[in-house]
C-alpha positions in Angstrom: 47.5 154.7 48.0 44.6 152.9 49.7 41.1 154.9 50.5 42.3 154.4 54.0 45.4 156.4 53.8 43.7 159.0 51.3 41.4 159.7 54.1 44.1 160.4 56.5 45.7 163.0 54.1 42.5 164.3 53.6 42.9 165.7 57.2 46.3 166.7 57.4 45.9 170.0 55.3 46.6 171.4 58.6 48.5 170.2 61.8 46.0 167.4 63.4 46.7 165.5 66.6 46.9 161.8 67.1 43.3 161.9 69.1 41.7 164.1 66.5 42.6 161.8 63.4 41.5 159.1 65.3 38.3 160.5 66.4 38.0 162.0 63.4 38.4 158.9 61.1 36.8 156.4 63.7 39.7 154.2 63.1 41.1 151.6 65.5 44.5 152.6 67.0 46.6 149.8 65.6 44.8 150.6 62.3 45.4 154.1 62.1 49.2 153.7 63.4 49.9 151.4 60.8 48.4 153.5 58.1 50.7 156.7 59.3 53.6 154.4 59.5 52.9 153.5 55.4 52.5 157.7 55.0 55.2 158.7 56.8 57.6 156.1 55.1 56.6 157.6 51.3 57.1 160.8 53.2 53.7 162.1 52.7 53.6 162.7 56.6 55.6 164.8 58.9 55.7 163.7 62.2 55.6 166.6 65.1 56.3 166.0 68.6 56.1 166.9 71.4 54.3 170.0 70.0 52.7 171.0 67.0 55.8 173.4 66.0 58.5 170.6 66.4 59.1 168.4 63.6 61.0 165.2 64.4 62.4 162.4 62.1 60.6 159.1 62.3 61.5 157.0 64.8 59.6 153.4 65.1 60.4 152.7 68.8 59.5 156.2 70.0 56.0 156.2 68.0 55.2 152.6 69.3 55.6 154.2 73.1 54.4 158.1 72.6 52.5 158.0 69.3 49.6 158.9 70.2 51.0 162.1 71.6 51.9 163.2 68.2 50.9 165.9 65.9 50.8 164.8 62.1 50.8 167.3 58.9 51.2 166.3 55.2 54.3 166.6 53.2 54.3 168.7 49.9 54.7 165.5 48.2 51.6 164.1 50.5 49.2 166.9 49.3 50.2 166.6 45.7 49.6 163.1 45.6 46.3 163.6 47.4 45.3 166.0 44.9 46.5 164.0 41.9 44.0 161.2 43.0 
C-alpha cells in the first residue's frame, strides 16, 4: 500500500464524499481517482452512490463520469490493512 493510499484510508473510517477527500488530502482529481480505483480493486473501499447510504458495485465508466459525486467508506479489509501498518 502506498503512502497516498494509506492517507486515503485514514480519511475513510466514516462515509466521506469525493469532494471532502480531495479537499482534506489536497490531491489533484486525477491522482485521487487513480488511488481510489486501486483501493476499490483491492476491496479496501466501498463505493456509495447517489447518497451515502446506497452501496453500489464499482463501474469504471460510471466512476469516470460521476465519480466526483460518489461517497466512500473503508471496508473491513481496508481498515484491518490500514491498522496493521
